[in-house]
Structures are given as structure tokens and as C-alpha cells.
N, C-alpha and C positions, 0 to 999 in steps of 0.2 A: 182568709177571705177567698173561698174557692172560685177560681176563674174570674176573680174580680179584685177590687182594690178599695182604697180609702177615698171617699167622696165628700170632703168638707165643703159646705156652702155658707159663705158670708158670716164667718165667725165675728162676734163682737169683741172689741178691745176688752182686755181684762176678764175674759171668759174663764180663764184658769183651766181649760180643758186639757186632758192628757190622752195621748194615743201612743202606746208603747207595748213592746213584747208581743207583737202581732206578726202573722205571716200574710203578706200580700202577694198576689200572683200577676199583677199588672202595675203599671205606673200609677201614681196618685192622679186623681181627677178633681183638683180644686176649682171652685168657681167664686170669683171675687173675694178671695181670702187675702187680707193684708196682715191680720194678726193671727198667728198660728197657736194661740193658747199658751198654756204654761209649758208644755213639753210635747214634742213629737219626735221620738227617738227610739233606738234599740228595737228596730223592726227588721224583718227579713224580706228582701226584695228578690225578684226572679233573676235579675242580672245587674251589671254595673251601670248600664245606661239609665235604667229606671232609678237606681240609687242616686246617681249624680244629678238627675233631673230634680229629685226631691231636695237634695242638698243645695241646689241653686235657689231654693226658697228659704234657706237658712234653717232647715230642719235636718234631722237624722244624722247628726255628726258621728254617732256611734253605731248606726245601723250597718248591716252587712248584706251581701248578696250571695245567693246560692240555691241549690236544690233542697227543698224542705225534707225530702225523703219520707213521704207518707208510706205507711206500712201496707194498708189495704184500701186504697182509694176507690177501687172498683166496687167495693162493698159499702162505701160510705163511711169507712173507718179512716179518719185522717190523723190518727196517732202517728207521731214522727219516730223515726228510728233512733237508737241511742247515739248514733253518729251524726245526727242531723245538726246543721249549723244553727237551726232555730233555737236549740237549747243554749247556744252561746249568747243569745240576746235576751234571755229571760223567759222565753216561751215555755209553758209547762203543759204536758199532756193532761188530758182530762177524759173521763169516761164518755164513750161515744153512744151509749145506750141508756143514759139516765135523764134524757130530756125529751120533749115531744109527748105524744100520747102514751100513757103508761098503763092505764086500766085495761086488762086483757079483753073485756067485752067491747070496749071502744076501739082497741087496736084491731079487732076483727072487722070493724066497720070502716076504719080510717083508710083513706087512699094512701098508696105507697108512692113516694117520690121516685122519679127517674134519676138514677145516679149519673151525673155528667162525667164525660171523659175529661181528664185534666188537660188544660190548655195553657201552656207557657208561651203566650203569644209575644214573642220578642220583637215582632215587627211593630208592635204598639209602643215599644219602649224608646224608640229612637228620638233623639232631640230634634225638635222641629224648629225651622227658622222663625224669627220673631213675627214675620208677616210680609206683606207686599207694600212698597212705597206708594203713597197716595196723597197728593196735594200737600207735601211736606211732612206728612205723618205716616202711620203704618196701619194697615188693615189686615184682617184675617177672615177666613170663612167660618161659618157656623159648623162645628165639627161633631156635635154629639147631641143626644136627647137632653143631656144635662144642661148644656148651654141654651138649647131651645127653651127649656123650662125656666131657667134663670132669667132670660131676657124677655119672656112672655111672648114668644114667637109662635105663629101658627104652624110653621114648618121649618125646615133647615135651610131656607133661602136667606139671602142677605149677606152683608159684610159688616163685621164687628170692627169698630174703631179701637185700635190697640194703643196708639200714642198720638198726642196732639202737641207738638212743640209750640212754644209761645209765639214765635214769629211766622208760623205756617199759615197757609190759606185756610186750612181747617179751623184754626183758632180764630182767624178773622171772621169766619162765617158762623161762629157760635157752636161749632161741633165740639163735643167733649169725649174723652176716653170712655169706652163702654157703651157709647151710642151704637145702634145698629142701623145701617142704611138699608131700608127695605125697597124703596123705589128711587130712581134717579132720572131726571128729565122725562118723567112720565112712564118709565119702563121698570117693570119688576126686576129687582136685582136677584139673580139666582146664586151668585157666589162672589167672592172677592175678585176673582179674575174677570168675571162678567162686568163688575163695576168699572174696572179699568177699561174694558172695551166700550162701555157706554160713554166714559169720559173721552176716549179717543174720538168717538163719533160726534161728540159735541164741540169739536175744535172750532174756534172762532167766536164762541160765546164767552161772555164775561162771567155769567152766573147760570146755574141750573137749579131747578127746584128738586129737593130731595125730601122724602118722607122717612123719618127716623123713628125708632123705638127707643125711648129714654125712660128708665125706671118703669118699664112696662106700660108706658103711655105713648101714643102716637103724636108726633109733631111734624110740622112742615117748615122747612128752612130754605133759604136761598143760599147756595154754596158758591163762593167765588172759585172759579177754575183757572183764572189767570190774573 
């Protein structure tokens, strides 16, 4: 997956899906995945941080990290060298010119893709903190187009509820994990940090109104803040 990675979204239990013998160049990007199918293993990651992040989900026990050693990536040839670690996890080279438009007359008409430079973006692989503490639970910002799509948001504003302990103020207010707080006390929430600032400004109140997105539907709740 050139300059990209595995993006599983909301797998159903007992799906029996298998993802193995692949090369990924960034960390995985799962959204609301609790059941990881039949097997996700024997894949090549760009570095140990991305691999360990995947293993924290219970996958990739036999996967490894390293440079895939593509032979001619500047030409769109992603065949790996005989010394590539990808061959150790079951990846097999395949012809780079036997798919896509094949008819000579059509090839002459077809647009040619721009071959991208390889990006081993290791800054994307670092383990991120679980989130920011908020009313006894944890929140995080909306961090990608994938999350925006999964939660049905118009933009990347808002704060995602990560955890709601049983005895927290969030639980007492009816907030659930994976709710997204879009407005709080009548103010649009631009980020998780901004939500904390709104909470700080609301000192003295017992409750504040919040608009949330839950299962891609808007709801208004009164949240206990003390």
C-alpha cells in the first residue's frame, strides 16, 4: 500500500476476514473496529512503532518492520529486492505491467498516473496518548478524514468521547463512548482542547447544554459539570 496503510472500518463479528502478506507504509487506521476478523498477521510495517501500535489491537503477532526495498519505485515498479524483509512474511512479487489498460489503442488514449515519491512518514507512527481527561472520562480531537466520515461530521471540529467510566459525570449525563461533542454551552467546539477551555469558562454552573453526534444523528443533552 504505497504511501498508505490498512483502513478497516466497523468490521462485524465473525466476518472471517483475513489481511496478511502485505506491505504497509504507515500505521493502521482502524475506525470502530472491535472484531479484527479471522486473521491480521504476517505483514511488513515501516518501523517498530507502527508494528507495536498494531499489536496493541491484538493483531500482527508474526508481522515485522523494515524497508521493503522496492527496486524501481520511481518508475512505478514496486517489485521488492531478493533481500527484502517482505519476502519473509509471505509477500510475493507480481508483474507490474499486467493490470490496468492493456489494449494498445486504449493505452494511447489513457491518462498516465503521476508516480509518487515514497514517503516513509515515521512521524505518523508514534504512539499517541489515549486522550485528555474530561469530566471523569477521556476525550480526543477529530484527527482525520476517516474519523470525520465515520462519525458523520461536516468538518474536523469537535471532541470525540474515548471513555466513559461508570461513576463519571459523563455517565451521569448520558454521554457514551464514541459520541462527538459538537457544541458546548452554545459554543462550537473546534477541538478537544477547546472543549476544556469552554468547560473552564463555565465554572459555577452545574450543567451545560451540549450538542452531540451519536450514530451520525444529532442530539442535545444537559451535561453535569460538577
